[in-house]
C-alpha positions in Angstrom: -6.1 -8.0 14.7 -9.3 -7.1 12.9 -12.3 -9.4 13.1 -12.6 -9.1 9.3 -9.1 -10.6 8.6 -8.7 -12.4 5.3 -6.5 -15.5 5.1 -4.7 -16.6 1.9 -2.0 -19.2 1.5 -0.5 -18.8 5.0 -0.6 -15.1 4.8 -3.0 -12.9 6.9 -4.7 -9.8 5.5 -6.5 -7.2 7.5 -9.9 -5.7 6.6 -8.1 -3.2 4.4 -6.6 -6.0 2.2 -3.1 -5.3 3.5 -0.8 -8.3 4.1 0.4 -8.3 7.7 3.5 -10.1 8.9 5.6 -9.7 12.0 9.4 -9.3 12.2 11.1 -8.5 15.5 7.9 -7.2 17.0 7.3 -4.8 14.1 4.3 -5.0 11.8 5.0 -4.4 8.2 2.5 -4.0 5.5 2.8 -5.3 2.0 0.8 -4.2 -1.0 -1.4 -6.9 -2.5 -0.6 -5.9 -6.0 1.4 -9.1 -6.6 -0.9 -11.4 -4.6 -3.4 -13.7 -6.2 -6.7 -12.8 -4.6 -10.3 -13.5 -5.5 -12.2 -11.1 -7.8 -14.3 -9.6 -5.0 -11.3 -9.0 -2.8 -9.5 -7.4 -5.7 -12.4 -5.0 -6.2 -12.4 -4.0 -2.5 -8.6 -3.5 -2.7 -8.9 -1.3 -5.7 -11.5 0.8 -3.9 -9.2 1.3 -0.9 -6.2 2.0 -3.2 -7.9 4.9 -4.9 -9.0 6.4 -1.6 -5.4 6.8 -0.2 -3.0 9.0 -2.0 0.4 7.6 -3.0 2.0 10.7 -1.5 0.9 9.6 2.0 2.8 6.3 1.8 6.1 5.8 3.5 8.5 2.9 2.8 10.5 0.5 5.0 12.9 -2.3 4.4 11.5 -5.6 5.6 14.8 -6.6 7.1 14.9 -7.5 10.8 17.3 -4.7 11.6 15.7 -1.9 9.6 14.8 1.1 11.7 14.1 4.0 9.3 11.2 4.9 7.1 11.5 6.7 3.8 9.5 9.2 1.8 10.1 7.4 -1.5 10.9 3.8 -2.4 13.9 5.1 -4.5 15.7 6.6 -1.5 19.5 5.8 -1.3 18.8 4.6 2.2 16.9 1.6 0.8 19.8 0.6 -1.6 21.2 -2.0 0.8 17.8 -3.6 1.6 18.1 -7.3 0.8 14.5 -7.9 1.8 11.3 -6.7 0.3 10.4 -3.1 0.6 7.0 -2.5 2.3 5.0 0.5 2.9 2.8 2.1 5.5 -0.2 4.3 4.6 1.1 7.2 6.8 4.1 8.6 8.7 2.2 8.2 11.9 1.7 4.5 11.3 5.4 4.0 10.7 6.2 6.0 13.9 3.8 3.9 15.9 5.5 0.7 14.6 8.8 2.0 16.0 10.5 3.4 12.8 12.3 6.7 12.7 12.7 9.2 9.9 15.4 8.5 7.3 18.0 11.4 7.5 18.6 11.1 3.7 15.1 11.7 2.3 13.5 13.6 5.2 15.8 16.6 5.3 
């Protein structure tokens, strides 16, 4: 964990303003768009958001049995996700977390 972690209502955020939670030894990241954060934290988040391209993000189901990551949040492979859909900033981050490519959207 980063030394610059931010804590907010029992949730932990890293220095990039990404919510980190653990599930079955996987780390999943959730966008802070829906989180209530302070004005200064929001400015920092907006700065980071504009720096990373939406095309680089990959999506995962937050369910404890999910194993695949997807190129789009609208992939058919995510239709059965009963949990929240999270994203990683890159394919390599999802691979490092133990996810594999979805065979539907990564043809």
